[in-house]
N, C-alpha and C positions, 0 to 999 in steps of 0.2 A: 494370073501373076496380080492384076488388081485386086481381085476380089482378096488375095493372100495377104496384101500389105494394108487392107483396113483395119485390121485391128489392133494392130501398131499404130496408126495414126491416131486414132482415138483415144488410146491408149497415152500419147504421150501429149494431145489436148487437155487431155483429165489433169495429166501433171502438170501443165502448165496453169490450169488454173489453179489446181490446188496451192501451188510455190506463190500465184498473186495473194489469193486468201491467205497464206501463211506472211509474205510479207506485211501488207497490210494489219495482221495482226501482231507483228513484231514493229510496225511503226507506230502503231498507237498503243505498245506498251510502252514504247520507248520514250513516247509521248506524257504517259501518263509519270512514269520514271522520272524525268529530268521537270515536271510539274512540280512532283513531290518533292525532287533537290531543291528546287527554287523555292517552296513552299517554308520549306525547313531551315534553308539560309536565311528566308524573309524572317522568320521568327525569331534570329540571332538578332540578324543587323538592323532591324526595323528601328527609329529613333522616332516616329512620326504615325499617329494612328490615321488619318485621312492615307497616306503615300500607301502604308501598310496595306489599308483594303482594297486601296486600286490597283496593286499588285500581284495580291490574293485573286480577286477579280479576273486580273489578266491572266495568271497562271491557270486559272480554271478554265477558263474561255478556251484556252488552247491545247484543252483535252477534253472539254464536253461541250455541249449548247449552252448557256449563259447569258442571253442576251437579255434578261429579264433576271435581275440577282437583286439580295438584299441584306443587309445583317444587322437586326435592331438586338438594344441591351436591354435588360430589366435590372433595375433600381428597387431591391428587397425594403429598403427603406421608406422612400417613397411611394413604392409600388407603383412606378412610371416606366414606359416604352419609351426609347430614342432610336430613330434609323439612324443610326452611323453612316450607313452607306445606303443609298438605294439608286437602283438602275432599271429602267421599265418602259417597253414601248409604249405602252396603253395608260399606266399610274401615274401620278406624282402624291411625293406626300408631302407635306408641310413638314420645315427642318423645324421642329419643336419635339417635346416630350407631351406625350400621353398619357393620360389614365390608363393603367391595366383595364380597368370596368369596360374601355371601348371598345379591346380586343375579344370579349367576350363571345364564343360561340365560330371564330375564326380558326382555321386550320393553325393559322400560328402560333396563336394560345396555345389548342390543344397539343402543341410540341412541348409547350411550356409546361403544362399540368403531369403528362404522361411522362417527361424525359428522355424520351425515345425520339428517332429520325422515324420522318412518315413520307411515302412514297403512296401520292394520293392521284391515281388514277381517276375517272371519269367515275370507273366501277368503285373505287375506293371510296370515293367523293359521295356517293350515292348508299352507300351501304353505313358509313360513319353521320349520315343525315338521318337515315331512318333509324338510328341508335340513336337519334340526340346526344351524340356527342360534337356536332356542330350543327351552325345553325344554316338553314336551307340556301344556297348561293344560288338558283335560278340559271336557267340555260340561257346559254348564253355570254353571262357575267363573268367568266370565270374564261383561263383555257384548258388546255387539254389534260397535260400534267402539272404537276405541285409536288416538290421535292425541297422538305425541309427537315435538318438536324439540329439538334438541342446543341449548345455550347455551353460546357459544363467544366467549375471549377471545384474541388473540394466538396463531391457530391453535390450542391448545387447546380441548377440550372441560370447562368446571367447572359443567357440570350437563346437567339436561334437565326440558323444561316438558312437562306432559302432560293431556290431557283425555279422558273413557273417557265410553261410553253403554250404558246398560244394556237401553235403550229401540231397537224396530226402526224406531220412529216417529220416534228422532233420530238420520241418518245426516250423517257426515261427507263432507264434498265437497274438492277441490284450493284452492278459495278461503279455506276454514278452515284447512288447512297451512299457505298463503302468509299469511293473518293472525298465527297461531304464529309460525311464523317471523320475519315482522316486527315482531313483541312483543318476541320474546325480544331483539332486538336493544338495544332500548330498556332491554330488564332487565338486559341484560349492562352497558349503559354505565350505568347508575342504580349497580349491586353497584358500579362499578369506583370510582365518584364517593364513594360511602360506605367502601368499603376505604381510600380514600385519604386521604377527610375523618377516618376511625377512626383509622390509620397517624399523619396528623398532631397530631391531636387526643393520644394518646399519646406522640408526641415532643414533645410542650409541655408535657404532664403530667409525664413523665418527666425533662422539664429545668428544671420547677418548683421537684418535688422534691427536684434536686440543687442550685439554686439556696437552697431552702430547708433545707438540711441544711448546705450553707456556712453559712449565716445562725449557725444553730445552734451549728455548730463554732465559728466566728467569737466569738459571745456566751460561747462556755464556754471560747476561749482566750484571751479574756479575762477573763473570772470567773478564769480558774487563774492568769493571768499578774499580775492586782490582788490576789489572794490571797497569791503568793508576795512581791509587792510587800512586804503589810501585813504578813509573818512577818518580811523583814526590816528593817523599822521598828522594830517592837518590841525586837530588840536593841539599839538605839540610843539607846532611853530609859534612862538610867543609874536616875532614880526611879522605875522600875517592879517591882514587887514579883515574885519568881521565881513564886509562887502564881496571881498575875494576870496573868503572862505564857503560862504553861498555860492558864489559861483560857479567854485571848485565842488563843492556835493551836488549842484546841478549838472556838471560836467559827467561825474560818474554816475547817478543816477541816470544819465542821458545813456552810457553804454549798456546799459540792462535795459531798460524801457525807453516807450520814444516820448520822450520828453521835451517836445517843443515849446509846449505849451507850460511852463512850471513856476510856479510860487510857493513859498515858505510863510505863512500869517502866524505869527506869534500873539500867543496870550496873555492880558493882564489882569490877572485876576482879582486883583485888588481896584482895579477902577472898572471892571468888564468891558475891558476893549479889547481891540482886536487891531493889530496893525501888520501891513507887510512888510517885512523885513528883508524879502528879496521877491522880485518876479519877471520873467521875461517871456512875453505873449507875441502871438502874429498879430491881436488882433487890437487889442488893447494897450494903452500906455497909463502914466497918473495924471498924463493932462487930460483927460475923459476921466478921472474921478474914478475909477473902474476900481483901483489901489491904495483909496485913500484910508487911513485909518477911519473905524467906526467904534462906537457901542455895541455890544454883540444885537443880532437882528433876527433878522429870518431867511439871510442867504443859506446858500448849501453850503459854506464852508462850517456855521453853524450848527449845521446837523452833525458834523464830524465832532466839536468840540462838544455838545451839549451830551451825545451818547458816548462819547471816548471811545468809537468804536470805527470800522473802517467803512464807508459809502461807496457802494459802486452804481452808476447809473447811468443809463442811456437818454437818450431825448425824451421818448413816451414816459420815462418813467420820473424825467424832472417835472414833464408835463402833468403826470398825474399829481406831484405835492403838491403846485402850485395851484392846480383845480380845488384841491380838499383844503386849501388857505395855510398850508404849512410851511410852502419859501414861496419867498419871491419867484415874478416870471422868467424865466430862464432865458438868457442870450436866445436867436434861433439858430445863431452859426453853432453853438456848443452841440455838438453830435455825442459825443460820450467824455464823463466826470469819473476821476476816482480820486479822493482824500483819504488822507490814514492821519488818526492822531500820534502826536509828539508826546512822550508819557516818558518819563524818566520818574523810576522810585515810586511812583503812584503819582508823581506830579504831572497834571499838564500844562505843556509847553506850549503847543502850537498846534496846527496841522501842514501838512504835506501834501501840495495837489497838485495834478497833471490834468488836462482836459486837451480834448480834440474837436478841432473844425474841418475833419478832414475826411469823408465816408468810408474812406479804406482804413483808419483806424482806430479801430475800438477795444476797450479795454476788456479783459476777462477776470475770472475767479483767480486765475492764474496769476494775472499781471497785478491783483491786489493783495495775493499771498507775498507776492517777490516786496513789493512796496512796503506793505506792514511792516517785512521782514526788514528793509532797509533801513527803516521808522525807527525801530529801536535804536539801533545803533548813529544812526543821524540825530536824535534825542539826547542821546549817551553824551556824541563829541558835540552838540552846542551846550546839556551845561556844562561839559568840562570844561569848556571852549568857557563858559560865562563864568565859571569858579575860577580860571586860570588868569580873565580880565579881572575879575575881582580882588586876587590877589594880589597879581601884577600893580592894580593902583592901591592897593594897601598898602605896598611895599613902596613905593610914590611917595605915598602919602606918610610912611610914617619917616621913611628919608629925610622930608622936606621940615619935618614939624616933629622934632627930638622930641620937642618941650611935653607931647602929648602922648608921649611913646610909654610912662608910667600909667598913667589913667586907662588907655587904651588893654596893657595887660592887664591890670585889676577888674576890666570891665571882661577879659576875658577868663578868668578866674571866676568873677561873677555867674559868668552864664554854664561854666563847666561845674560847678554847684548846683545853679537850676538845673541842669542836665542829670546829675546826680538824684538831686530831688526828684527830678522826675520821674526816674527809673527805680527808686525805689518806692516812689508812690504806685507805679505801676505793677510792683512786683507784690504791693500787697493791698490792692484794690483792684475791684470787678472792672474791666475795661469797658463795658457797656456802660453800667449807671455811676461810676464813681464812686460805688461803697467801700466799704474796707468789706475781702473776701472771708472765703473760710478761715484760712489759714490766722489771720489776723483777729478774727472774731473768738475762736478757738483759744488763741494765745491771751485776750482779754480777758476771757471766761475763765481759764486756769488760774490765772492774777486774781483774779475777784473771789475765788475757791480756797486758794491758799492768802488771801487779805481776811475772809471769812472766820479764816482757821485762827489766823491769829489775833484777830478782833472780831467778837462773836455780834459785837453791837451793828459790825459793818452788814447790812442786810441786803440782799438786790435779788432781780427777778428777771427769769428771762422769757421772752413772746416769742412763741413760733408761727412765722403765715404761711399759710399758702394760698394762693389766690385760686376762690371759686371756678369760675369760668376762663380761663385762660387759652385753655385750649382750644375752647370755642372759635374766638378771638383769632388767636394763631390759623386755626384754619379754615375762618373764611375770612379773613382780609390779609391773612401772608404772615409771612416772619417780620417782614419792616417793619409792618404796624404792630405787631405784636416786640419787638424792641419798643419803638417807641412809647409803648402802653408803661413799659417796662423801667424808662426812662421817667418818666411821667411820675408814675408809682414812690419810685426813689424819690422824688423830689418833694413829695406830699407827706412820705412818713420822715422826712425831716425835719420838714414844719410843725411836724403834728409832735414832735419829742422833744425831751427839755434840751438843753445844749449840753450837759452832762454825760445824756444817755447817747447809746451806740446801736445804731443800724449796719444789717452789714446783709449782704448777698450770700447764701449760699448758692447757688446755680437755679435754672432753669425760671420757677417762679416761687421759688420759696426763700422768705426774709427770715431775718432775726433782729431781736432788739436787745440789747442789756441795757435793765431797767437798774441803775446802781442809787445808792445812799438813800433808799428806802424806809419809811417810819412805817408803815402798817400796809395791809394790803391794798385798802381803798385807792392810791394813787397810784397803782398800776393797773386797777379794774378802771381808772378813767384813762388812762393811756389807751387801753385796749379798747374802751367806746368809744374815745375817739377814733380810734382807725378804724374800728368796722363804721360809723359813721360816716367818714369819708369814704369810706370803698363802696359804701351804699349809692352813693352820687355816681354821674357820671363821669365820664372823659371824654373828650374831644381829640378824637386819632381821625387822622388824615378826613375831616371834614364831617365827622360820622359820631354822632355818641354811644357810648361803648360802657357797658355797665356789666361790671366784673365782681367783686365782694369779695371777703376771705373770709378763711377760718383762722381761728387762734388758739393755739394750745399756750395755757399760762403756767410757768414752773417757780413756786420761789425757791429761797436756796434752805439745803439742809443738811445737816450734819454727814448723812450719810454719802453723800455726793463729794469725790476725792478729784474726779477728772471733769472736763469740759464735755468727752463725749456722751457720757452718763447723764447728762445734764440735758444733752440736746435731743439724744432717746427716748427720754419721758415727756419734754415738750413735746415732740415727734408725737407722741401717742396722747397726748392731752389733744394737741390739733386734728388729730384725726378722730375725735370724740368729739369736736366743736362739729365737724362734715357731718358724723351719722347722724348727731343730732338735727339736721337742717342745715349749715354753712349760715353764710353769715353772721356768727355769733363766736366766743370764746368758751373755752371750757379750762378751770383749775386742776391741776394732775390732782390723782390723789392715790393712795397704794392700791387702792380698788383696782384703777385700771389695770393695774399689772397683773392682778388674776382674772378680767376680763380677756386680755392680752391669753394668756397660758387657758381658758374657757375658748377663746377663738381658735387656737390650734388642736386641741380635741375635739372642738365640734368642726372643723375644716376634715380629722382625720374618721370622723364619722360620717360623714357624708359620702365621703370616697366607698369608706365600708358598703353604707346605705345603697349607691351607685350599682356596685357590685353584688348587693344582695338581692336588688330590684324591688324595694322597698320603700320608691315614691309612686304613687298611684294618683289617678287624677278623678277629680269632685266636678259634678257637671251643674253648672248653671244655666237655664233654659236660657234661650233667646226668643221672644215671642212677632208676633205682628202687631203690631200697637192700633190696629183696626177692630181686631177682632179677637186677640189674644192664643191666637191659635201660636203653639210651639212648632218653630220653626229649623231649630238646630240647637247645639250647647258650648259654651266657651268652658273648655276644660281647665282646669286651675287645680297648679301641682301642692299636693297633701302629702306628711310626712308621715308616714307609723312606725317610728324607729325601735327597733327588737329593744335598743337599751336605755331608750330616753321615752321611751313612749309615744302619744303625738304632737308632733313638734309643729307650730304654728308656722305659716309662710314667713312674718316678717322677722321671727328666729334663724331661719337660716338661708333665702334666699338672699338679703345684702352678701353675706359672706361668701354663696356658691356665686354670685357676680363676679367678686372680688378677686377670686379664684380662679374664676372660667370654669369651675365645675356645672353650672349653671348648664351648659353646652349638653354634656351629656345628660342631665338629669331632662331636660327639654323634648331629645330625642325619645327618651324612655317614655316621657309624658305623651309625647305624640303617637308612638305606637299603641299603647296601652289604650287609648283612649280611640284607634282605629279599631281596635280589637273590639271594645265594649260595641261601638258602633254595628259591627258586622254581627254580634250577637243581638242585637236589639230586631237588626234585619232579618235573621234566619228565625227568630222569633216570635216578633209579633209582627214583622212585615211591612214594617215603616220605611221604607224606601228614601224617602223625601227629604229626612233627618241628614245634616251635617255637623260636624264637630271643628272647632274655632279653636288654634292653642297658642299660646303666647310664645315665641322665639326670642330670645336675647339679642340684642345687635349685631354681636360678632359673628354669628351665624349667618348675617346676611354678608360680612366679608371674607368668609371662605369662601372659594371657588366649588365646593365640593357639596356646599347646600342643595341643589337639584337632584345628585344621584342620591343624597342622603332621603331625601323623602319622599323618591321613587322609589326605594327600596322597600320604605314602608307600608306603599302602596302595593307593592309588588308580593308583599312579604302577609300582608293583613287578607289583601281582596278586596280594600273598599276602592268604590271609583275615585278618579280624583275633585271631580265639582264636587265630591263629599269632605271634604280637605279643606281647611281655609286657614291661613298663619296669620298672625298680627305681628306687627314689628312698630317701633315706637319712631319718633320723629329724630331720634339722636341716630338711628341707624342709616338717616339720610345726610347727615351731617358729614358721613367721616367716608371715606373711599366711595364716592356717590357712585364714581363707572364701576365698580363691581358690584355695587348694593344692585343698581339698573340691571347689570346683566344676568345678576341670580332671578330678579323680580321678573323679567323677561322672559326668563326659561322656564320659571315658576308657571307663569301667564301661559304660555305655550303648552305644558305639562296639562292644564286644564285644574289648575290649583289656583283659587280665590285670595287675595292678598287684602288685610286690613289694616288700614291706618289707626293704629291705638293710642287712647288720650289725647286726640286732636285738640289743641287749645293750650298746652300746658307750656308747650315749648318754646321753641322758633318758629311757629306756626308759620308757613310762608305759603302764597298760591301757587308759587315757583312748582313746589313741594306735586302738588295737585294736578299741575300742569305737566310737568316733567315725568315723575313716575307713575308706572300702571297701578294703581290702586282700582279696586272693586269695590271700598267700604271705607266710610269716614265713622270712626268709634267717639263722636263728643265726650270729652272727659266729665267726669264725675262731679267735678267741682265746680261746672256750670249749670250741672242739671238738678243739684242740690237743692230743693224749697225755690225752683226759677219764678212758680207762680207767686214768689215775694219779690224779687232781684230784676226790675224791668230794666238795666242794663246787662244784663246776663241775657234775658229772650231776646234782646236786638242780635247780640251774638250769637247766639244758636240758629236765630230766622235764618241770619247770613249765611249762616254754617250750610244750611238744609239746603237752600237754594241754591247756593255754590257747588253743592255738589249733585244738585237735579241738573243743574245746567251742563255738569260734566260728565252725568250717566254713571254715577257714582249711590248706593244706595248710605246711610246712615241711622245710625245704630246709637238710643241714648242709655247710655252707661249708667248705674246708680241711680233709677226710680225708686223711689223708697216709698209715695203717696199718688193717689188718686190723683191730686191736683195737679204734679206735676205731670204725669198718664195725661189727663185730658189737654194738657197745655202742649205737651210736643203731640199729640196728634192733632190737636188743630192748628200745626205749624207744617206739617204735613211730612213730620218722620217718620221713615219707614218702619223701624222696630223699636225695641225697646227689651234693656235689663237692670234685675234689683232687684234687692227684697220684697218689695210692693208685687211683685210677679213670684219668683221663687227667688229660694235660698241657694248655691250651692252644696250637693247632695253626691254621695257618692253611688257608684253605678247601680247597685242593685235597688236601692230606696228610690232612684229613678225608673228603673223595671217596674215596679212594683205600682210607680205612680202613671206609666204610662197605657199598663194593664187596665188598670182601673178606671180609665180616661176611653178604653177602648171598647 
């Protein structure tokens, strides 16, 4: 019986065991389902990242072993990792951001790079180490299992979530990996929502701050407007005492700024005195003598008056001014000082000042701007107040002195007439010099023409003056000095002409003189000579001697002239002829000058065609080593073989080419052809040591594209940069010096050498040699010619050579025409020579024949 029941008993036992297993599986699935519901709800309800992560950990720990759990986020912009949540039985992570590179070779980094979950059992870890996908970890330094899943948003890995087991009793399976991956999706959703909420909150906060700032700005603007309105109202109260007026102004300013220490100082320009119309000070009173009237001296208020600018100083700034000897020693208690000028319609009325003795009160640029704005209205109110007071006093005086009323009215009429005369004078005269202006001179000249038509015996002449060196003075000493020079010249011209003659300023540095009632040309020539002599003398401008010079065009009346404009045109032409013939002289207009103008127009047209047709060619003048006469290079000189005109000499086309700026294209054409010729000599003769040196018009150095232009020629012709040298004159160093310096440095960097041509003829200055990176100084031929007979020139040349040697610059003597000069330069230590004594300029084929004969 018992035996027959055993199978049944065993069967029931197996069913019980299976039921228990099913119950465990059901409970486990229920727990996981509950955990997943919790995670899903957390991703919706979370408002705080830390709270979210703690609850995520709690939910995961409810369904799997998660005693060692962390979440790390990746910042792609800065390539950093941050452990936003970390719980571990053995390790601790510092709460800071880590460089991504610190985690290279880790399993965390492996998940980052692959973007896939990793269930790392000891066997998997060993295999990954063998494949060099992670760094060796070492036995005993890590747990049993490690499970990490990526946090992915929009296809990018933004973090990793991981759990770790240190016990063999706790192992992870695929189910735990699936759970973590599912959890990761909810964490990413929650993170994204929190970030969106954070960005929205930040945007709202930013807009709130912006609106609050707008409200504050509006309130500040309303306060400022109200203050200015109140200041304006003060001037309209005739019964208000002046002291009360200043006190109320102080009160209004004090509502805008900290003005506990405040004063208004008025300036008496006539007596150059300063007196304090109003003050309120925590430290000083008038009994201390601090606010006593005084002559202008070196106090801080005088800084404002002399500059007519706002002055903002802290204690250190005041001490610095004192140490430099600019101001007196400041009071030790003054920590911040702000003063603004009171100016009305260009008239300096005084200064308004606030100062602080407190560490907590320091004035800023914003305070300075506000006080400066207020000061304009205060100055206007003060001036209106003064005017109102003056008018009131005048009215009272008139009321009490009826007998003087007529005289006062007559005086007013007289003043009006004077004002009208001044207005008429201003409309007809140059503002700067006070001379008649162009309109007046044109009218006078037209009248002289009409009078001559009626009375042929009434002869006259026009002198057209242009200052020769005015631009140099203006550029070097400044426009203020230039204006002072024009005033001095205007006065000098008035003194040198007759009372019946008229001098006028057309504009810029151009003057004209109408010489009337002349009997012959000699009297006019005498006037022109006196002017040129006068202009050859130095003018003292700002304690510096200035030599200016002038070129004059002289034009006598002629029956063919019907208008002033036509006469001024021809006088202008004559003046340019004077400039072309050396400046500092006068030339009389004749009909041939018209033809010259036409010829110049024709020549300009032919030059343009010649540039297009590549008619300009280089002639080469050898440059030799003075010690042994060896040729080391050539200066390339522009020559023109015209299809229309035949051979044209440089003096016949270079001046016009410079005037029209066509010389720029000619220079580059000569430089390119010279480099081509140099390459031919190298290929045919094997002479690699030679170089070519080309003159460049100064405007090249004012052009930012110069280095690219020369580099293009070097690349095109194949010469080496050190075989190319460019020459410039001192004029290029006088204008646009920053641009010129930049171009020179760029050329030096390329390897092109730079020569200063015609040194000694212009404003030769040692500052050029120190500031600008020159390699060679070319001593002008005017010093070299027959130097063996001219002791003063020998001293100058020796000085230039020694100076160049000290500055590591070479020297070239230009225009050497005899052996005596060559030997003298050699004895002085001049490096190189150039001139007809050695060789004259020759075309390239003749130079090649000569070089062949010497090889």
